[in-house]
C-alpha positions in Angstrom: 30.8 77.2 141.3 32.3 80.5 142.4 35.7 78.8 142.8 35.5 77.4 139.3 34.6 80.8 138.0 37.5 82.4 139.8 39.9 79.9 138.4 38.6 80.5 134.9 39.0 84.3 135.3 42.6 83.8 136.6 43.3 81.5 133.7 42.0 84.0 131.2 43.9 86.8 132.8 47.2 84.9 132.7 46.5 83.9 129.1 45.8 87.5 128.1 48.9 88.8 130.0 51.1 86.1 128.3 49.7 87.0 124.9 50.4 90.7 125.5 53.9 90.0 126.7 54.6 87.9 123.6 53.3 90.7 121.3 55.5 93.3 123.2 58.5 91.0 122.8 57.8 90.5 119.1 57.3 94.2 118.6 60.5 95.0 120.5 62.3 92.4 118.4 61.0 93.9 115.1 61.9 97.4 116.2 65.2 96.5 117.8 68.4 97.7 116.1 70.8 94.8 115.3 74.4 96.0 115.1 75.5 92.8 113.4 73.1 93.5 110.5 74.3 97.1 110.2 77.9 95.8 110.1 77.1 93.6 107.2 75.6 96.6 105.4 78.9 98.5 105.9 80.9 95.5 104.6 78.7 95.2 101.6 78.8 98.9 100.8 82.6 99.1 101.1 82.9 95.9 98.9 80.8 97.6 96.1 82.9 100.8 96.3 86.2 98.9 96.2 85.0 97.2 93.0 83.9 100.5 91.5 80.3 99.3 91.5 78.8 102.6 92.6 75.3 101.9 91.4 74.8 98.9 93.7 76.6 100.9 96.5 74.0 103.6 96.1 71.2 101.1 96.5 72.2 100.9 100.2 71.5 104.6 100.7 68.5 106.1 102.4 66.3 108.3 100.3 67.7 111.3 102.1 71.3 110.5 101.3 70.5 109.6 97.7 69.1 113.1 97.2 72.4 114.6 98.4 74.5 112.4 96.1 74.9 113.9 92.6 76.4 112.1 89.6 80.1 113.1 89.5 83.0 112.3 87.2 84.7 109.0 88.3 88.1 109.7 89.9 91.3 107.9 89.1 92.0 107.6 92.8 90.5 104.2 93.8 89.8 102.6 97.1 92.0 99.5 97.3 91.7 98.7 101.0 89.5 99.4 104.0 89.4 98.4 107.7 86.6 98.9 110.2 88.4 100.2 113.3 85.4 101.2 115.5 81.8 100.2 115.9 79.3 102.1 118.1 75.6 101.6 118.6 73.8 104.9 119.1 70.1 104.5 119.7 68.5 103.0 116.6 71.6 103.5 114.5 75.2 102.3 114.2 78.2 104.5 113.6 81.3 102.9 112.0 84.8 104.3 111.8 86.5 103.0 108.6 90.1 103.5 107.6 90.3 103.8 103.8 93.4 103.6 101.6 93.2 105.2 98.2 95.7 104.9 95.4 95.9 106.5 92.0 95.9 104.1 89.0 97.5 106.7 86.8 100.2 108.4 89.0 102.1 107.8 92.3 99.7 109.2 94.8 98.1 107.7 98.0 95.6 109.0 100.5 94.7 107.5 103.9 91.2 108.8 105.0 88.8 108.0 107.8 85.2 107.5 107.0 82.4 107.8 109.5 79.5 105.7 108.2 76.1 105.9 109.9 73.6 103.1 109.3 70.0 103.4 110.4 67.0 101.1 110.3 64.7 102.3 107.5 61.5 100.4 108.0 62.5 96.7 107.9 65.8 97.5 106.0 69.1 98.8 107.1 70.5 101.7 105.1 73.5 104.0 105.0 72.2 107.4 106.1 75.3 109.5 106.5 79.0 109.4 105.4 81.7 111.8 106.4 85.3 111.7 105.5 88.4 113.3 107.1 92.0 113.2 105.6 94.6 111.4 107.7 97.7 111.1 105.5 98.7 111.9 101.9 101.8 110.9 99.9 102.7 112.1 96.4 105.7 112.6 94.2 107.3 115.9 93.7 110.6 116.3 91.9 112.8 113.2 92.7 111.1 112.4 96.0 107.9 111.1 97.6 106.4 113.7 100.0 104.2 113.4 103.1 101.3 115.5 104.3 99.7 114.9 107.7 95.9 115.6 107.9 95.3 119.2 106.7 98.8 120.6 107.2 100.1 123.0 104.6 103.7 121.9 105.3 104.9 118.6 103.7 107.9 116.5 104.5 110.2 114.3 102.3 109.6 110.5 102.9 112.3 109.2 100.5 114.1 110.4 97.4 115.9 108.4 94.7 119.2 108.6 96.7 117.4 106.6 99.4 116.6 103.7 97.0 119.1 100.8 96.8 121.2 100.8 93.7 121.0 97.1 93.1 118.7 94.3 94.3 117.7 90.7 93.6 114.6 89.4 92.0 112.7 86.7 93.8 112.9 84.7 90.5 116.6 84.4 91.3 116.4 81.7 94.0 120.2 81.3 94.2 120.8 85.1 94.4 123.3 85.0 91.6 122.3 88.2 89.7 122.1 91.5 91.5 120.2 93.8 89.2 120.0 97.6 88.8 117.0 99.1 90.5 114.9 101.2 88.1 114.7 104.8 89.0 113.3 106.4 85.9 109.9 106.9 87.5 107.9 106.2 90.6 104.8 104.1 90.0 102.1 102.9 92.5 102.3 103.8 96.2 99.9 103.1 99.1 99.7 103.6 102.8 99.1 101.1 105.6 96.0 101.6 107.8 98.1 103.1 110.6 99.9 105.4 108.2 103.3 104.5 109.5 104.2 102.4 106.4 104.2 103.3 102.7 104.5 100.6 100.0 106.4 102.1 97.0 107.3 101.0 93.5 109.5 102.3 90.8 109.4 101.4 87.1 111.6 101.3 84.0 110.7 98.1 82.1 111.2 96.2 85.4 109.5 97.2 88.7 111.2 97.6 92.1 108.9 97.1 95.2 109.7 98.1 98.7 108.1 99.3 102.0 109.2 102.5 103.7 108.7 102.9 107.5 107.8 106.4 108.4 108.9 108.2 111.6 107.0 111.5 111.9 109.1 112.6 114.8 111.9 113.1 112.4 110.0 115.9 110.9 110.1 117.8 114.2 113.8 117.1 114.5 114.7 118.3 111.1 115.7 121.9 110.5 112.7 123.6 108.8 114.9 125.9 106.8 117.2 123.1 105.6 115.4 122.6 102.3 115.7 126.3 101.2 119.2 127.1 102.4 122.0 127.4 99.9 125.7 126.8 100.2 128.5 127.9 98.0 129.6 130.9 96.1 127.8 133.4 93.9 124.1 133.9 93.6 122.5 131.3 91.5 125.4 128.9 91.7 124.7 127.5 95.2 123.8 123.9 95.9 120.5 123.1 97.6 121.0 121.7 101.0 119.6 118.1 101.3 116.3 117.8 103.2 116.3 115.2 105.9 113.7 112.4 105.1 111.2 111.1 107.6 111.4 107.6 106.0 113.7 105.8 108.5 113.9 102.3 107.0 113.3 100.7 103.6 112.5 97.0 103.2 113.2 95.8 99.6 110.6 93.2 98.6 111.2 92.3 94.9 112.3 93.2 91.4 109.6 92.2 89.0 111.1 91.5 85.5 109.2 93.0 82.5 106.3 93.9 84.8 104.5 97.1 85.9 102.8 97.4 89.3 99.1 98.4 89.1 98.4 98.8 92.8 99.4 97.5 96.2 97.4 97.1 99.5 98.1 95.9 103.0 96.3 93.2 104.9 94.0 94.2 107.8 96.7 93.3 110.4 99.4 94.9 108.1 101.5 91.7 108.2 101.2 91.2 104.4 101.3 93.3 101.3 99.4 92.4 98.1 100.9 93.5 94.8 98.8 93.4 91.6 101.0 93.6 88.5 100.7 93.5 84.8 103.0 91.4 82.5 101.7 92.9 79.3 100.6 90.2 76.8 101.1 87.5 79.5 98.4 89.0 81.7 97.7 90.2 85.2 99.0 88.5 88.4 99.3 88.9 92.1 102.0 88.3 94.7 101.8 88.5 98.5 104.8 89.4 100.7 105.5 89.3 104.4 105.9 92.9 105.6 108.4 92.3 108.4 111.1 90.4 106.4 110.1 91.1 102.8 109.8 87.4 101.9 107.2 86.2 99.4 104.7 83.7 100.8 104.9 80.1 99.7 101.9 80.4 97.3 103.2 81.3 93.8 100.1 82.3 91.8 102.0 82.4 88.5 103.1 78.8 88.8 100.0 77.5 90.5 97.7 78.6 87.7 98.2 78.3 83.9 99.4 81.9 83.2 98.6 81.6 79.5 95.0 80.7 80.3 93.9 83.0 83.1 94.4 86.3 84.9 94.6 86.5 88.7 92.9 89.5 90.2 92.8 90.7 93.9 89.4 91.0 95.5 89.8 91.9 99.2 91.4 91.1 102.5 89.4 89.5 105.4 90.4 88.5 108.9 93.5 86.2 108.3 92.4 85.7 104.7 92.5 87.1 101.2 90.1 86.5 98.3 91.1 86.7 94.7 89.5 86.0 91.4 90.7 83.7 88.6 89.4 85.1 85.3 89.6 83.1 82.1 91.2 84.2 78.9 89.7 83.4 75.5 91.8 80.2 75.0 90.7 78.4 78.2 88.7 75.1 77.7 87.9 71.7 79.2 88.8 70.8 82.7 90.7 74.1 83.2 87.4 76.0 83.5 87.1 74.5 87.0 89.8 76.9 88.3 87.8 80.0 87.1 86.0 81.8 89.9 86.7 83.2 93.4 89.3 81.7 95.7 90.2 82.2 99.3 93.8 82.2 100.7 94.3 81.4 104.3 97.0 83.7 105.6 97.9 81.4 108.5 98.2 78.0 106.8 98.9 79.4 103.3 96.3 77.1 101.7 93.8 78.0 99.0 90.1 76.9 98.6 87.6 77.7 95.9 84.6 79.6 97.1 
């Protein structure tokens, strides 16, 4: 009898211990911070901000951050690309470093910033609790050239001026390369940095649009004579010629000449191997092209020819790992079987195939 009682007590003790351990494990699991979930919150947040959907973006804020976020006038400088470069789990929070490229829709200006986004577990939900930003690079047009500012420096350097642009180039529409056309230099249009800040996509416009990529070498700024941009040569006062400033743009890769088009914006892929160009053909609509950065070639997917350009607009959405998503938006005259092409699509940047999402 005593032996039976002892066995029963041992059984109850083991059962109780197991139950307590399970409750502790469940409690630990509930209270544990999952960095993958926090990463998804950051991706969702940046996706909303890229689309200009600030209201849904703010829904991911904690109450504390929401209180610190006033309603401000919407800026014309839009985020058109982002890349998460660093992820750290700190206690019950995650801190993410995000490179963000901004470009102006109205004027040739680009900023490369670094966000630090802190995600915390707020009850059962994951919320953005803190966002800080620091400037990395800035490019803007002054006079006849595009200038460069590093971080918070007061001094700026010339990246490229109009004399650094080619005088003539080919359009990719001219497969046989028969017609070398004049590069438009009337005005600069959209520009945008790569995530490392060592490349700048540029475009110029005068009915047609020239597109190119400038490689930046900041060491050339050190080598240049700092007084060269202010020295004068020649005779009497007021009649001298301004000495030419040495640019820090070391190489220009021409990509294309778009006929009767204006570039709206450009953005690099996450690995910087490709450049996306969103452009407007006026009454014909909006389209995209994707170019290889190293050689300037356009990829094999021709969006204008692959979709009925009189029926739909093609709009860039975002870059992913070895992929790009875009949206096919119908015009008023689309009907019948053509409606099947409307929606979101994914481009594989390795195989250059497209699939509807």
